[in-house]
C-alpha positions as CSV (number, residue, x, y, z in Angstrom):
1,H,0.2,-0.1,0.1
2,H,2.2,2.8,-1.1
3,R,1.2,6.5,-0.2
4,K,1.4,9.1,-2.9
5,I,0.4,12.6,-1.6
6,K,-2.0,14.4,-4.0
7,L,-3.3,17.8,-3.8
8,A,-6.8,18.3,-2.6
9,E,-8.1,19.8,-6.0
10,H,-7.1,16.5,-7.8
11,I,-9.2,14.5,-5.5
12,Q,-13.1,13.8,-5.3
13,A,-14.8,11.9,-2.5
14,H,-17.4,9.4,-3.7
15,L,-19.9,9.0,-0.7
16,G,-22.3,6.2,-0.5
17,K,-20.4,4.1,-3.2
18,H,-21.1,0.4,-3.3
19,N,-20.8,-0.8,-6.8
20,L,-17.5,0.3,-8.4
21,S,-18.8,-0.8,-11.8
22,D,-22.0,1.6,-11.6
23,F,-20.7,5.1,-12.4
24,N,-24.2,6.6,-11.9
25,E,-25.1,4.5,-8.8
26,A,-28.4,5.8,-7.0
27,G,-27.6,7.3,-3.6
28,M,-24.0,8.0,-4.3
29,K,-22.8,11.5,-4.1
30,I,-19.6,13.1,-5.6
31,V,-18.0,15.8,-3.5
32,S,-14.9,17.8,-4.2
33,V,-12.1,18.2,-1.4
34,A,-11.2,21.5,0.1
35,Q,-8.2,20.6,2.1
36,I,-6.1,17.6,3.2
37,F,-4.1,17.6,6.4
38,V,-1.4,14.8,6.5
39,H,-0.3,13.9,9.9
40,P,3.1,15.7,10.4
41,E,4.7,12.7,11.8
42,W,3.9,10.5,8.8
43,N,7.1,9.9,6.8
44,I,6.9,8.1,3.6
45,T,10.8,7.2,3.9
46,N,10.1,5.6,7.3
47,T,10.4,1.5,7.4
48,N,7.2,1.6,9.4
49,F,3.7,3.0,8.8
50,D,3.5,5.1,12.0
51,A,1.0,8.0,11.9
52,D,-0.6,6.8,8.8
53,I,-3.6,9.1,8.8
54,A,-4.9,12.2,7.5
55,V,-8.1,14.5,7.5
56,I,-9.7,15.3,4.4
57,V,-12.1,18.4,4.6
58,L,-14.9,18.3,2.0
59,S,-15.9,21.4,0.2
60,E,-19.7,21.3,0.9
61,L,-21.9,20.0,3.5
62,V,-23.3,16.5,2.9
63,E,-26.8,15.5,3.7
64,F,-26.9,12.2,5.6
65,S,-29.0,9.4,4.0
66,D,-29.4,5.7,4.4
67,R,-26.1,5.2,2.5
68,I,-24.2,8.0,4.1
69,Q,-23.8,8.2,7.7
70,P,-21.5,9.9,10.3
71,V,-19.3,7.9,12.8
72,C,-18.0,8.5,16.2
73,L,-14.5,9.1,17.1
74,P,-13.2,7.1,19.9
75,N,-12.1,8.7,23.2
76,Q,-8.4,10.1,23.1
77,G,-6.4,7.4,24.6
78,N,-3.0,5.1,24.5
79,S,-4.5,1.7,24.9
80,Y,-3.0,-1.0,22.6
81,D,-6.3,-2.8,22.6
82,V,-9.5,-2.4,20.8
83,D,-12.5,-4.4,20.6
84,D,-13.4,-6.8,17.7
85,G,-14.9,-4.6,14.8
86,S,-15.9,-4.8,11.1
87,I,-14.6,-3.2,8.0
88,V,-16.3,-2.4,4.7
89,A,-14.1,-3.4,1.8
90,W,-13.5,-4.4,-1.8
91,F,-11.3,-7.2,-1.0
92,M,-9.5,-9.2,-3.3
93,K,-11.0,-12.6,-4.8
94,Y,-8.7,-15.3,-5.5
95,Q,-9.2,-17.0,-9.0
96,P,-7.2,-20.3,-8.7
97,H,-7.9,-21.2,-12.6
98,K,-6.2,-17.9,-13.5
99,H,-3.7,-17.8,-10.8
100,F,-4.2,-14.1,-9.6
101,S,-6.7,-12.1,-7.6
102,S,-9.1,-9.5,-8.7
103,H,-11.2,-6.8,-6.8
104,S,-14.7,-7.4,-6.0
105,T,-16.8,-4.7,-7.8
106,V,-19.2,-4.4,-4.8
107,S,-18.2,-3.5,-1.3
108,H,-18.5,-6.2,1.6
109,H,-19.3,-6.0,5.3
110,I,-16.9,-8.2,7.1
111,Q,-16.6,-8.9,10.9
112,I,-12.6,-8.7,11.8
113,P,-11.4,-9.7,15.1
114,F,-8.8,-7.7,16.7
115,R,-5.4,-9.5,17.2
116,H,-2.8,-8.8,20.1
117,A,0.7,-8.1,19.0
118,A,1.7,-11.5,20.7
119,F,-0.6,-13.1,18.3
120,C,0.4,-11.3,15.2
121,Y,4.0,-10.5,15.3
122,P,5.5,-14.0,16.0
123,R,3.4,-15.3,13.2
124,F,4.2,-12.6,10.8
125,P,7.5,-11.0,11.7
126,K,7.5,-8.4,8.8
127,L,4.2,-6.9,10.3
128,A,6.3,-6.2,13.2
129,E,8.8,-4.3,11.2
130,L,6.0,-2.2,9.6
131,S,4.1,-1.7,12.7
132,S,4.4,1.1,15.7
133,H,3.0,1.4,19.0
134,R,0.2,3.4,17.5
135,M,-1.0,0.5,15.5
136,F,-2.7,-2.8,16.0
137,C,-3.4,-5.7,14.0
138,G,-6.6,-7.6,13.0
139,G,-8.0,-10.3,10.7
140,Y,-8.1,-13.9,9.8
141,E,-5.4,-16.4,8.8
142,N,-5.9,-18.5,5.6
143,Q,-9.6,-17.5,5.1
144,F,-8.9,-15.1,2.2
145,K,-11.2,-12.7,4.0
146,G,-10.1,-9.1,5.0
147,S,-8.7,-6.0,3.6
148,C,-6.4,-5.7,0.8
149,T,-5.2,-3.5,-2.1
150,G,-7.4,-0.5,-2.8
151,D,-8.8,-0.8,0.8
152,S,-6.3,1.7,2.4
153,G,-8.0,4.2,4.5
154,S,-11.0,2.1,5.1
155,G,-12.3,2.1,8.7
156,F,-12.1,-0.6,11.4
157,Y,-15.6,0.1,13.1
158,T,-16.7,-1.0,16.3
159,S,-20.1,-0.7,18.1
160,A,-21.1,-0.9,22.0
161,S,-24.4,-2.7,21.0
162,P,-26.7,-3.4,18.1
163,S,-28.5,0.0,18.7
164,S,-25.2,2.1,19.2
165,P,-23.6,4.1,16.5
166,F,-20.4,3.0,15.2
167,A,-16.9,4.4,16.2
168,I,-13.9,4.3,13.9
169,N,-11.3,2.8,16.1
170,G,-8.8,1.8,13.1
171,I,-8.0,2.6,9.6
172,V,-6.6,0.2,7.1
173,S,-2.9,0.9,6.7
174,T,-1.0,-2.0,5.1
175,S,-0.8,-5.8,4.8
176,L,1.6,-8.4,3.5
177,F,2.1,-9.4,-0.2
178,D,2.7,-13.0,-1.3
179,H,5.3,-14.2,-3.7
180,N,3.6,-12.8,-6.8
181,Q,3.7,-9.3,-5.1
182,I,0.1,-9.3,-4.7
183,C,-1.9,-8.3,-1.4
184,D,-2.1,-11.5,0.5
185,A,-5.8,-11.6,2.0
186,N,-4.8,-14.8,3.9
187,K,-2.6,-12.6,6.1
188,I,-3.2,-10.3,8.9
189,T,-3.8,-6.5,8.4
190,L,-2.2,-3.6,10.1
191,Y,-4.6,-0.7,11.4
192,T,-3.7,2.9,12.5
193,N,-5.1,3.0,16.0
194,V,-7.3,6.2,15.9
195,Q,-7.6,6.8,19.6
196,W,-3.9,7.9,19.5
197,F,-4.9,10.6,17.1
198,V,-8.2,12.1,18.3
199,D,-6.8,15.3,19.8
200,W,-5.0,15.9,16.4
201,I,-8.2,15.3,14.4
202,K,-10.1,17.7,16.5
203,S,-7.2,20.3,16.2
204,K,-7.5,20.1,12.4
205,M,-11.2,20.6,12.7
206,E,-10.7,23.6,14.7
207,E,-8.4,25.0,12.0
208,T,-11.0,24.9,9.2
209,K,-13.4,27.2,10.9
210,E,-14.1,28.8,7.4
211,V,-15.8,25.4,6.6
212,Q,-19.3,25.0,7.8
213,W,-19.4,22.0,10.2
214,K,-22.7,20.2,11.1
215,T,-22.7,18.9,14.6
216,V,-24.8,15.6,15.1
217,D,-25.6,14.1,18.6
218,L,-24.8,10.3,18.2
219,N,-24.6,9.5,21.7
220,C,-21.2,7.8,20.9
221,F,-20.3,6.6,24.3
222,E,-23.9,5.4,25.4
223,E,-23.5,2.4,27.9
224,E,-25.0,-0.8,26.8
């Protein structure tokens, strides 16, 4: 998952997107980007993916719908653990008769288990090299189910109960590649641990006062 920093005017946000092959998908909205804040400690030359996070400011207010919904931020913290969660991904599909993988054209909602470092890194030493204390790993082994190429930046979402709103506790950062240099969906994925960056995210929101923000009461930390 290589990172190339692009200017905001070259990027559009496709909100509510589900089917990549449908360019006029009902319920999808395309919005231009006004500003991008890349975390100042992100360094593309580093050997690991620490601080792999950015804030994208849209150029206009977006009306929520059944396809476009807000998400809670976790509390600022420095815990290494998060709850099991889920991702929405256009993961790779293995085609053994063709000996390669291809993207799914539609997104999939997948339950993803959080994995402790003691589980991940002895099994996959390369992940330990790519990781930092502000990351966590999650996913399955040998089930070809999880995030992969093209899913970087997707959220790792958790919810206290079925009726509670989702919180974005992680962001897909990177995963391992197989011998053909194809993202290996049979391996564990590394996620940026969002709770370490909540204060920074809020500070960037404060810096964009010229943008009209819409406050939504989600009862993010409602007890079960």
